[in-house]
C-alpha positions as CSV (number, residue, x, y, z in Angstrom):
1,M,0.0,-0.1,0.5
2,A,1.0,3.5,-1.0
3,L,-0.5,6.6,0.4
4,N,1.3,9.8,-0.1
5,V,0.4,12.9,1.4
6,H,2.6,15.5,0.1
7,P,6.1,14.3,-1.7
8,E,7.5,15.6,-4.3
9,L,6.4,14.1,-7.5
10,S,8.5,14.6,-10.3
11,H,10.7,11.6,-8.2
12,F,8.2,8.9,-9.8
13,D,7.7,10.8,-13.1
14,M,9.9,7.5,-14.3
15,I,7.8,4.9,-12.1
16,V,4.4,3.7,-14.0
17,P,2.1,3.0,-11.1
18,C,0.7,-0.3,-10.5
19,G,1.7,-1.4,-14.1
20,L,-0.5,1.3,-15.3
21,H,1.7,2.8,-18.3
22,G,0.0,6.4,-19.3
23,R,-1.0,7.5,-16.3
24,R,0.6,8.9,-12.6
25,V,1.3,9.2,-9.8
26,T,-0.7,11.2,-6.9
27,S,-1.2,12.8,-4.2
28,M,-3.8,13.6,-1.6
29,R,-2.2,17.9,-1.2
30,E,-2.4,17.6,-5.4
31,V,-6.4,15.8,-4.9
32,L,-7.3,18.2,-1.6
33,A,-5.8,21.2,-2.9
34,A,-5.9,23.0,1.0
35,A,-8.0,20.4,2.7
36,C,-4.9,18.1,3.0
37,P,-4.5,16.9,6.7
38,P,-0.8,17.4,7.7
39,S,1.2,13.4,7.1
40,Q,1.2,12.9,11.1
41,D,-2.3,13.2,10.8
42,V,-2.5,11.2,8.3
43,A,-0.7,8.3,9.4
44,L,-2.5,8.6,12.5
45,R,-6.0,7.8,11.0
46,L,-4.1,5.1,9.1
47,A,-2.6,3.0,11.5
48,A,-5.7,4.2,14.3
49,E,-7.9,2.0,11.0
50,V,-5.3,-0.5,10.2
51,I,-5.5,-1.5,14.1
52,S,-9.4,-1.1,13.8
53,A,-9.3,-4.2,11.3
54,L,-6.9,-6.9,14.0
55,N,-9.2,-6.5,15.8
56,G,-12.2,-7.1,14.0
57,R,-14.0,-3.6,14.3
């Protein structure tokens, strides 16, 4: 799983994401603009959701 919050997207220019030619990597910042949460908030929420899923929510 990859979750790009606010990376430098030019670093991904040579990657074919998931083998999908003609597609490019994006980020939460690119999609959500100013509504994008800070990386730390995303990490904490993701961790909480994974733990919840593992515990059978």
